[in-house]
N, C-alpha and C positions, 0 to 999 in steps of 0.2 A: 456547468454546475449540476449537481445531481438533485433532482426534485425530491422534496421531503417525503412525498408519497412512496417513492422508490426506496429511499433510505430507510423508511420505517419497515419495509419488507425484507431488506437484506440482512443476513447474518453470516457469521463466519462458517464456511462450508465444513470446517474440521470439527469445531466444538459447539456450533450453533449459538454462540453468544453474539450480542449486538456489536455493531460497528459504528464508528463515528467519523466524521470528516476530519482529515488531518489538517492541522493549522499550516499556514503559509511558511512559517519558519522551518518546520520539519520537512516540508516538500523541497524547500530551497537547499537544505543540508543534504538531503538524499540526492537531488539532482547534481550538486557539486561533487559528491562522491561517485555518482554514475559517470560524470564527465572524466573523473580521474581513473576510472576503471576499477573502482574499489568495491562495487556492490555485487553481491551474488544473491540470487533468489533461493528459496528453500529447495529447489531442484538441483542446486549447485551450479547453475549457469550464470555467467556474468551478465548483468543487466546493461545493455548498450543504449537503449532508448530512454530519453528523459521521460518523466511522468508529469502529467498535468495536475495531478492531485492524488489523493489516496484515502483509503478507508482503514482506520486503525481498529484492530480487534479490541474488545473490552479490556483485556488484561495488558494491552499495550505491547504485546510480544511481536506482533506482525502487522505489516501494512499491505493491503491489497491495492495495487496500483490502479490509477484511473488514467486512461488515455482516450483522447477525443470524446470526453464525457461518458465513456463506457467503463464501468468498474470491471476489473479482471479478477473474478472471484474463484480462482483456481489455487488450490493449496500449494502446488509447486511454484507458482508465480509470486507468492507472497514474499515480501522483503522482511527479513529479520530486523528488528529495531534495537537490538542490543548495543550496536555501535553508535546509535543516535540518541542515547539517553543522557 
C-alpha cells in the first residue's frame, strides 16, 4: 500500500494533475485483461506482468501501475483506461 504522504506528493508526470489509488475492481479488470494479453501501455507495448495496484490520473484517462508497492510514474508505462470504463 502506498503511504498517504507519498500519495500526496505524486502527480501525473504528463499534466501534473493529482492521482488517486485505483479501486480493487478496476485492478482486477485490468489484471484479467493482462492475463488475456489484451493490455497495451501508452508506449504501445503489451503489458505482460500483472499489477498490484494503480494510480489513476485525475481525468481518469490513464492508470500508472504499481508493482511491489512502487508506483511506475512513467508516461509510456501508463495504461489507457478507455476499455475499462
